C-alpha positions as CSV (number, residue, x, y, z in Angstrom):
1,M,102.4,142.2,-154.6
2,A,106.3,141.9,-152.3
3,R,107.6,145.3,-151.7
4,H,111.9,145.1,-152.3
5,A,114.1,147.5,-150.6
6,L,117.8,148.9,-152.0
7,V,119.6,150.1,-148.6
8,L,122.7,152.0,-150.2
9,G,125.6,154.0,-148.1
10,G,129.1,153.9,-147.8
11,A,131.9,151.3,-147.1
12,R,131.4,149.9,-143.4
13,S,128.7,152.1,-142.7
14,G,126.5,149.5,-141.3
15,K,124.6,148.9,-144.4
16,T,124.1,144.3,-143.7
17,A,123.4,145.1,-139.6
18,F,120.4,147.1,-140.9
19,S,119.7,144.9,-144.2
20,E,119.5,141.5,-141.4
21,R,116.9,143.8,-139.3
22,L,114.2,144.2,-142.2
23,A,114.9,141.1,-143.0
24,I,114.0,139.4,-140.4
25,R,111.1,141.7,-139.6
26,G,110.6,141.1,-144.0
27,G,109.5,137.7,-143.4
28,T,109.2,134.3,-141.7
29,S,111.8,132.0,-144.0
30,P,114.6,134.7,-144.5
31,A,117.7,133.7,-146.9
32,Y,120.4,135.9,-147.3
33,L,122.4,135.2,-150.7
34,A,126.0,136.3,-150.5
35,T,127.4,137.5,-153.6
36,A,131.5,138.3,-151.5
37,E,134.2,135.8,-152.5
38,A,136.4,135.6,-150.4
39,L,139.7,135.1,-152.3
40,D,142.0,136.3,-149.5
41,G,142.9,136.4,-145.8
42,E,141.1,140.0,-145.3
43,M,137.8,138.6,-146.9
44,R,137.9,135.8,-145.4
45,D,137.8,137.3,-142.2
46,R,135.4,139.7,-143.1
47,V,132.9,136.9,-144.4
48,A,133.5,135.1,-141.1
49,S,132.4,138.1,-139.1
50,H,129.1,138.0,-141.1
51,Q,128.8,135.0,-141.1
52,A,128.9,135.1,-137.2
53,M,126.4,138.2,-136.7
54,R,123.9,136.7,-138.4
55,G,124.0,133.1,-137.1
56,T,121.3,130.5,-137.5
57,R,118.7,133.6,-138.6
58,F,119.2,132.8,-141.9
59,T,119.5,130.6,-144.8
60,T,122.7,131.1,-146.9
61,V,123.2,130.4,-150.5
62,E,127.1,132.4,-151.9
63,E,126.5,133.3,-155.5
64,P,128.5,135.5,-156.8
65,L,127.4,135.7,-160.7
66,N,124.3,134.6,-161.1
67,V,121.9,136.6,-158.6
68,P,118.9,136.4,-160.8
69,K,118.7,132.7,-161.2
70,A,119.7,132.6,-157.3
71,L,116.8,134.8,-156.3
72,L,114.6,132.6,-158.2
73,T,115.2,129.6,-156.6
74,I,115.9,130.7,-152.8
75,A,111.9,132.8,-153.2
76,V,110.6,128.6,-153.8
77,N,110.8,128.4,-150.2
78,H,111.7,131.6,-148.8
79,D,109.6,135.2,-147.9
80,V,112.1,137.3,-147.6
81,I,115.2,137.5,-149.3
82,L,118.8,139.7,-148.4
83,V,121.4,140.2,-151.1
84,D,124.8,141.3,-150.4
85,C,125.6,142.9,-151.6
86,L,125.4,144.5,-155.3
87,T,128.8,146.5,-155.8
88,L,130.7,143.0,-154.7
89,W,128.1,141.3,-157.6
90,I,129.4,144.0,-159.9
91,T,132.6,143.6,-159.2
92,N,132.9,139.9,-159.7
93,L,130.8,139.9,-163.1
94,L,133.4,142.9,-164.3
95,M,136.6,140.4,-163.1
96,N,134.4,137.8,-165.1
97,N,134.7,139.3,-168.3
98,D,130.4,139.4,-167.9
99,D,128.0,141.6,-169.9
100,V,127.4,143.5,-166.1
101,S,124.4,145.1,-168.0
102,S,122.4,142.5,-169.4
103,A,123.0,141.3,-166.2
104,V,121.4,144.4,-164.3
105,S,118.5,144.6,-166.6
106,E,117.9,140.5,-165.9
107,L,118.1,141.4,-162.1
108,S,115.5,144.0,-162.4
109,A,113.2,142.0,-164.2
110,T,113.3,138.9,-162.1
111,L,112.5,141.8,-159.2
112,V,109.6,142.9,-161.1
113,G,108.1,138.7,-161.3
114,L,109.2,138.2,-157.3
115,R,105.2,139.3,-156.1
116,D,105.3,137.0,-153.4
117,T,108.7,137.0,-152.1
118,K,110.7,140.6,-150.6
119,V,114.4,141.2,-151.5
120,V,116.3,143.2,-150.0
121,L,119.3,144.7,-151.8
122,V,122.6,145.9,-150.3
123,S,124.6,148.3,-152.0
124,N,127.3,150.7,-151.5
125,E,127.1,154.1,-152.7
126,V,129.7,155.0,-155.6
127,G,128.2,158.1,-157.1
128,Q,128.7,160.2,-155.1
129,G,132.3,161.1,-154.2
130,I,134.7,162.2,-157.7
131,V,134.9,161.5,-161.0
132,P,137.2,158.1,-161.2
133,D,140.2,158.8,-162.9
134,N,140.1,155.7,-164.7
135,A,137.4,153.9,-166.9
136,M,137.5,150.2,-165.3
137,A,136.8,153.0,-162.5
138,R,134.4,154.9,-163.9
139,T,132.8,151.6,-165.3
140,F,132.5,150.7,-162.2
141,R,130.8,153.7,-160.7
142,D,128.0,153.9,-163.3
143,L,127.0,150.2,-163.5
144,A,126.6,150.4,-159.8
145,G,124.5,154.0,-160.0
146,S,122.0,151.9,-162.4
147,I,120.7,149.5,-160.0
148,S,120.4,152.0,-157.8
149,A,119.1,154.7,-160.8
150,S,116.4,151.9,-162.1
151,P,113.0,152.2,-161.2
152,R,112.3,148.6,-161.4
153,S,115.1,147.7,-159.3
154,A,113.9,148.3,-156.0
155,T,110.6,150.4,-154.6
156,T,112.1,151.8,-151.6
157,S,115.6,153.3,-151.2
158,T,116.8,153.7,-147.5
159,S,119.8,154.7,-146.1
160,S,121.8,152.6,-143.4
161,S,123.3,155.8,-141.3
162,P,122.5,155.6,-137.6
163,A,119.7,157.9,-137.7
164,C,117.9,155.7,-139.8
165,R,118.5,152.2,-137.4
């Protein structure tokens, strides 16, 4: 059975670079499942920077909403998949008025079923700060936390701090 990894860290903490190294070491045919939507200039610059850093080492698939289905499709031809990032995915689902709790449950079930493909999931750590002052931010925090708290969603949790690189 493939072991999945959940890489948590703060914004701009090096999670993606760490996860890319983990994925490259984890298989021979890595894929990169990008959940970001480049809706403004700043995000387009971030996406371009990430694409340039990973170069041609990964097959890239962009899917902002249906991550579980994309994982199943990609797993047919790849032995390791890096999903970057779950917090953007949750944001996309919230902005699309989708049922995020159901989507997170579906992701957990999908990960359990992927026995021959390792999945490296990247997520921002959002629950260690203050309690947000509005309902949507609290919902987001709780949903993001539910991914990292679910025992079915990952078998390994790693910090992306420099000491772990």
